[in-house]
FIKOLMI-465819 format. One record per residue: y, x, z of N, C-alpha, C in turn. Coordinates in pm, 1 decimal. Atoms other than C-alpha are relative to their C-alpha. Last residue first. Layout:
! residues N
> nyy|nxx|nzz|cayy|caxx|cazz|cyy|cxx|czz
> Y|X|Z|Y|X|Z|Y|X|Z
...
This chain:
! residues 113
> nyy|nxx|nzz|cayy|caxx|cazz|cyy|cxx|czz
> 133.2|-54.0|21.2|-51.7|585.9|6152.8|-106.9|-96.8|47.6
> 65.2|-53.7|-118.8|268.3|388.8|6132.3|-140.9|45.7|-33.2
> 144.6|6.9|12.6|472.4|341.9|5817.7|-61.9|67.6|121.9
> 65.0|-78.3|-103.9|840.1|264.1|5853.9|-150.0|-23.0|-7.4
> 145.2|10.9|7.0|1042.8|150.3|5556.4|-58.4|91.6|106.0
> 84.9|-89.8|-77.3|1411.0|92.9|5613.8|-146.9|-33.0|-19.6
> 89.7|79.2|-82.4|1617.9|-71.3|5343.2|-101.2|93.6|65.2
> 140.0|-36.4|-7.8|1918.1|85.2|5178.4|-80.2|-96.2|85.3
> 32.2|-42.2|-135.7|2285.7|37.5|5250.8|-145.5|41.2|17.5
> -1.2|105.3|-99.2|2391.6|28.8|4887.5|-34.1|55.4|136.7
> 91.7|-5.4|-113.6|2483.2|314.2|4658.0|18.8|-118.6|92.7
> 13.8|131.4|-60.1|2658.6|221.0|4334.7|-97.3|-4.5|116.9
> -43.9|-10.1|-139.8|2789.2|561.9|4229.2|-22.6|-125.7|82.1
> -103.8|97.3|-30.8|2590.4|586.8|3903.5|34.5|7.6|147.9
> -128.3|-69.6|5.8|2380.5|865.3|3753.7|115.2|-98.0|16.7
> 22.3|-140.2|-30.6|2020.5|768.3|3827.7|128.0|82.6|-8.1
> 16.2|-67.9|126.0|2122.9|410.0|3856.2|-18.6|146.8|30.5
> -123.6|-37.2|66.2|2069.2|299.4|4207.3|-32.7|35.5|-143.5
> 6.3|7.5|144.7|1808.3|184.5|4455.0|136.3|35.5|-57.3
> -118.7|44.1|71.8|1780.1|303.4|4809.9|-31.9|-17.7|-147.4
> 14.2|5.2|144.7|1490.8|347.1|5050.1|123.7|-62.5|-63.1
> -86.1|105.1|51.1|1537.4|456.0|5408.9|-5.3|7.4|-151.9
> -133.1|-40.8|43.3|1239.7|663.0|5506.3|84.3|-124.2|-23.1
> -104.0|54.7|-85.9|876.2|654.0|5615.7|136.3|56.7|-38.0
> -85.7|85.3|81.1|660.2|750.2|5318.6|114.1|-60.5|81.0
> -101.7|-82.1|63.3|521.2|1037.3|5525.3|87.0|-76.8|-98.4
> -111.3|-25.5|-91.5|341.0|781.5|5739.3|111.5|82.3|-62.2
> 29.7|-107.6|-92.3|137.9|681.5|5434.0|116.9|19.1|95.2
> -110.4|-68.4|-66.2|143.0|365.6|5227.8|-49.2|100.0|103.9
> 61.9|-112.5|-70.6|-154.3|279.1|5014.2|103.5|84.0|72.6
> 134.9|20.1|-50.3|59.9|57.3|4793.6|-48.2|125.3|72.0
> 52.8|-115.1|-70.3|431.6|44.6|4727.8|-135.2|-36.4|59.1
> 123.2|36.4|-67.8|569.7|-196.1|4471.6|-61.7|126.4|58.2
> 90.0|-111.8|-24.8|926.0|-103.9|4389.1|-118.6|-51.7|79.0
> 99.2|11.8|-106.1|1154.2|-360.1|4235.1|-80.9|127.4|12.7
> 91.8|-111.8|11.2|1474.7|-360.5|4035.0|-94.2|-8.0|118.7
> 76.9|-45.7|-114.5|1682.2|-670.0|3982.9|-86.9|118.8|-37.1
> -72.9|-110.1|-63.5|1956.2|-783.4|3750.4|-68.3|45.9|128.6
> -26.1|39.4|-138.0|1777.0|-1108.9|3674.0|79.5|104.4|76.9
> -52.7|136.1|2.5|1791.2|-1063.7|3297.0|36.5|-48.4|139.4
> -141.3|-3.4|35.7|1754.0|-687.3|3333.7|63.1|-138.7|-1.8
> -20.5|124.0|72.8|1428.1|-722.2|3519.1|148.3|-8.0|-30.1
> -136.3|52.9|5.8|1315.7|-384.4|3639.7|1.5|-126.3|-83.1
> -21.7|94.0|108.5|988.6|-231.3|3753.2|145.1|-45.9|3.1
> -136.8|47.5|15.6|874.8|59.5|3965.9|7.1|-96.8|-117.4
> -31.1|47.8|133.2|515.4|110.6|4073.6|141.8|-55.2|-2.5
> -121.5|79.7|14.1|406.1|315.6|4372.5|18.7|-40.3|-145.2
> -10.5|92.8|-111.6|58.4|444.6|4461.9|117.5|-95.8|-14.3
> 125.5|70.7|-16.8|-55.1|633.9|4153.2|1.6|-101.5|111.5
> 64.5|34.6|125.9|231.2|877.7|4177.0|-137.2|-62.1|24.7
> 23.5|144.0|3.4|391.2|867.0|4519.1|-73.5|-44.8|-124.7
> 47.6|48.7|-127.7|394.1|1234.7|4619.2|-32.9|-149.0|-0.1
> 142.2|-28.0|-14.2|420.0|1350.1|4260.0|-58.3|-61.1|127.4
> 23.0|-120.7|-76.0|753.9|1177.0|4230.1|-150.0|20.4|17.0
> 28.3|10.1|-142.1|740.5|912.0|3967.5|-6.7|137.6|62.8
> 27.9|-129.7|-59.6|878.2|864.9|3619.0|-19.9|-20.3|149.0
> -6.2|-22.8|-143.5|883.1|550.0|3411.0|-30.6|144.2|36.1
> 63.6|-126.0|-37.4|958.0|451.1|3053.3|22.4|27.3|147.9
> 123.7|12.4|-74.1|1040.6|83.7|3017.5|-72.3|128.0|36.4
> 110.1|30.5|90.3|1300.5|72.1|2743.4|-136.5|13.8|66.9
> -18.7|133.8|54.3|1587.7|43.8|2989.1|-110.0|-39.3|-97.3
> -103.2|11.2|101.2|1458.9|346.3|3174.1|6.8|-142.2|-53.0
> 40.6|79.0|115.0|1263.4|346.0|3497.7|117.0|-13.8|-95.6
> -108.0|22.0|95.7|1275.7|593.5|3781.7|-54.6|-79.9|-116.4
> 45.5|57.9|125.7|1068.8|649.0|4093.1|119.8|-34.0|-86.2
> 134.3|53.0|-16.5|1092.8|834.6|4421.7|-56.8|-48.0|-132.6
> 34.7|99.4|100.1|1396.2|1056.5|4381.8|-145.4|-40.3|17.2
> 86.1|-38.1|109.8|1475.9|1239.4|4699.8|-25.2|-116.8|-94.0
> 38.1|116.5|76.1|1752.0|1224.7|4956.0|-82.3|45.4|-119.8
> -80.1|34.0|116.1|1746.7|1543.5|5153.8|-48.6|-130.3|-61.4
> 48.5|-43.1|129.9|1579.5|1552.5|5491.6|96.2|-42.5|-110.0
> 6.0|-144.6|9.9|1697.2|1543.6|5850.2|-47.9|53.1|-133.4
> -92.8|-74.8|-85.9|1613.3|1177.9|5889.6|-20.2|150.3|-12.5
> 47.0|-2.5|-137.4|1417.1|1049.2|5589.5|98.4|79.9|83.9
> -50.7|-106.0|-84.5|1584.4|965.6|5262.6|-51.3|-19.1|141.4
> 23.4|16.7|-142.6|1446.2|762.7|4978.7|54.4|120.4|74.7
> -8.1|-122.8|-75.7|1536.6|702.3|4618.4|-38.9|-28.4|144.2
> 11.5|11.5|-143.9|1452.4|424.6|4376.6|1.6|140.3|59.6
> 91.3|-81.0|-78.7|1574.2|444.5|4021.9|-3.0|-44.1|145.0
> -10.2|40.8|-138.5|1745.2|267.5|3738.9|-107.9|72.1|78.3
> 112.5|-19.8|-89.5|1783.8|442.5|3406.2|35.0|-47.2|140.6
> 117.0|-50.6|70.7|2001.3|351.8|3110.6|-122.4|11.8|89.9
> 33.5|-122.1|-72.3|2245.0|132.0|3294.8|-131.8|52.4|-54.8
> -63.4|-113.3|64.9|2370.5|-116.9|3037.3|-25.6|132.8|70.9
> 55.7|-19.0|133.9|2126.0|-384.7|3142.8|55.8|123.2|-68.6
> 59.1|-133.0|3.6|2217.8|-343.1|3507.1|-51.5|32.9|-139.4
> 104.2|-30.2|97.2|2457.8|-634.4|3506.5|-49.9|143.1|13.6
> -40.8|-5.4|138.6|2649.3|-710.5|3819.0|-116.1|38.0|-89.3
> -101.7|102.9|18.0|2581.9|-813.6|4175.0|51.1|-6.5|-142.9
> -129.3|-49.4|44.6|2259.2|-616.4|4173.4|96.8|-115.6|-20.4
> -77.1|100.9|71.1|1954.7|-714.3|4373.7|137.4|55.7|-31.5
> -138.8|-41.8|10.9|1708.9|-444.3|4470.9|71.5|-102.4|-85.2
> -79.5|61.3|104.7|1365.1|-544.5|4588.3|142.6|50.1|7.5
> -143.3|-9.0|-18.5|1102.9|-356.1|4783.0|71.1|-62.6|-118.2
> -73.8|11.8|124.1|741.4|-462.6|4783.3|148.4|-0.9|32.2
> -128.8|66.8|-6.1|530.0|-339.6|5068.6|56.0|-10.4|-140.2
> -84.4|11.0|118.4|169.2|-235.4|5105.5|130.2|-70.3|32.4
> -55.4|128.3|36.5|-64.2|-118.3|5377.8|90.1|7.6|-121.1
> 92.1|69.9|87.6|-276.3|191.5|5400.3|50.5|-134.4|-46.6
> 48.9|-83.9|108.1|-86.3|323.2|5697.5|-107.7|-73.6|-78.4
> 96.8|-102.1|-36.0|46.1|37.5|5903.6|-41.8|80.4|-122.0
> 131.3|20.9|57.7|361.4|-145.9|5808.1|-92.1|112.5|45.1
> 104.1|-78.3|-66.3|703.6|-193.0|5957.4|-134.5|-33.9|-61.2
> 51.8|46.6|-126.9|979.3|-319.1|5734.9|-100.6|96.4|57.2
> 55.4|-100.4|-88.6|1146.6|-292.3|5400.3|-48.8|-61.1|129.4
> 144.7|-4.9|4.2|1185.3|-580.8|5161.9|-63.9|103.9|88.9
> 68.9|80.5|-99.4|1552.7|-557.4|5080.2|-150.0|20.9|-12.2
> 142.8|-23.8|-11.7|1802.9|-347.1|4890.2|-58.9|-88.0|109.9
> 51.2|36.8|-130.7|2145.4|-477.1|4797.3|-150.8|15.2|-0.8
> 144.7|5.8|-10.5|2332.1|-319.0|4509.4|-40.9|-30.5|142.9
> 42.6|-14.9|-138.3|2694.2|-368.9|4413.2|-149.8|-24.7|7.1
> 124.3|63.4|-39.7|2797.6|-305.6|4055.0|-25.5|26.9|147.5
> 43.9|-48.3|-128.4|3154.4|-228.9|3950.1|-121.2|-80.9|46.2
């Protein structure tokens, strides 16, 4: 059973950057794909970025070129570097395996115009 704790969110102006971190209480090495998701009020949770154990990545079109996902299996962490932030990036961000039930509380990202 893995517990995930997201951190690094906050208030930032449009065009700014944030780095989100996800710390796992257990090993993530055996989880094939780790991902970042986000959910804004009144909207469905959406996949933002995904990274496999061998380093392949996928990004939502809306963040491609601006966000970078990474993972460190030795440290059991997953990160999301977010650059050129836009107001539409405002949401609660969660990390998880792409097919695991280990949802944490998320971290709030708010981007002002």
